[in-house]
N, C-alpha and C positions, 0 to 999 in steps of 0.2 A: 234177865239182865243183859243189856246190850254192852258188848265188849268195846274197848277203845278201837277207833278206826285207824287202820294203817293208811298213811297218806304219803303222797309223793308230789312235790311242787317244783316247777322249774320256772324261774322268772328272768326277765330281761329288762333292764332300764337303759334306754338309748342315752347317749350323752346329751345333756341339756344344751340348748342353743338359744341365742338371743334373736328377737324379732323386733321390728320397729313398732308394730301395733300392739302386741301382747306382752312385751317384756321378755322374760325367760320362759321357754317351754321345756317340759320334761315328759316325753312319751315313755310308756312302759307296757309290758305284757306279761301275763302269768298263765301257765298251762298246768292244770292240776289233775290228779287222779286219786280218788279215795274209795275205800271199801268199808261198808258197814257190816259187822258180823254179830251174830247172836240174837237176831230179832226173833220174837215168838212166832210160831206158826199160825196161831189164832189170837186175835186181839181181844175178842169179846165172846163170852159164853152165856147162852140164855137157855133157861129151862125151868120147869116147875120143880118144887122140892121133891126129892125122892126119885126123880127121873134123870135119865142121862142128858146132860146139857148139849146144846147144839153150838158148835164153834163157828165163828165167822172169820174168814181169812184176813190176815194182816198184809200190809205192804211188804214186799221183799225189796228193800232199798238197794242192796247189792253194790255194784261198782258204778261210780259216777265220774265223768270227765267234765272239767270246767275250763273255760277260756275267758280270761279277763283282759280287757284292753283299755288303757286310759291315757289321759294327758292332763298335766297340771301346768297352769300358766301363772307365773309369779308376776303380778302387776307392779308391786313394790315390796319392800321388805316386810310389810305387815299384812298384805292382802294377796291371797291365792285363789284362783278359780280352778275347779277340777271337773272332769267329765269321765265317767267310767261306764263301759258296757260289759255285761256278763252273759255268757251262754253256758248252760248246764245241760247235760244229756246223759241218760242212763246208758251204760255199756252192757250191763246184764242186770237181771232182777226185774222189778216192775218197770214198765216203759213210761218214761216221762221226759219232758223237755221244758226248760225254763229260760226265759229271757228277762234281763233286768238292765235298767240304765239309771245312773245317778248323776246329778249335776249339783254342784255346791260351791259355796264360798267359805274359805277358811280365813279367819281374822285373828292375828296374833297381837296381844297387847301386853 
């Protein structure tokens, strides 16, 4: 059983400001650190009946740092555009790096 992950997040939202082209802009950033605890040492065991099974190692997710940076543009009271970039990297445990970008439109009715 994987235990709940201790997490720490620090966020900053800059004051919104008005522009002539995009309406109101709201930039923001979040820095996070999380730790996964209680992963099984081996994820799969294979073997014939009556023989000792062979275990295959599992990922050690360990501690991960995350940086998210985004901006939201309010075009009018009903339509917002947003852009978010994320970067995740292992601090300890299995070595990995992840990049992600999201672009979207939010419509309120």
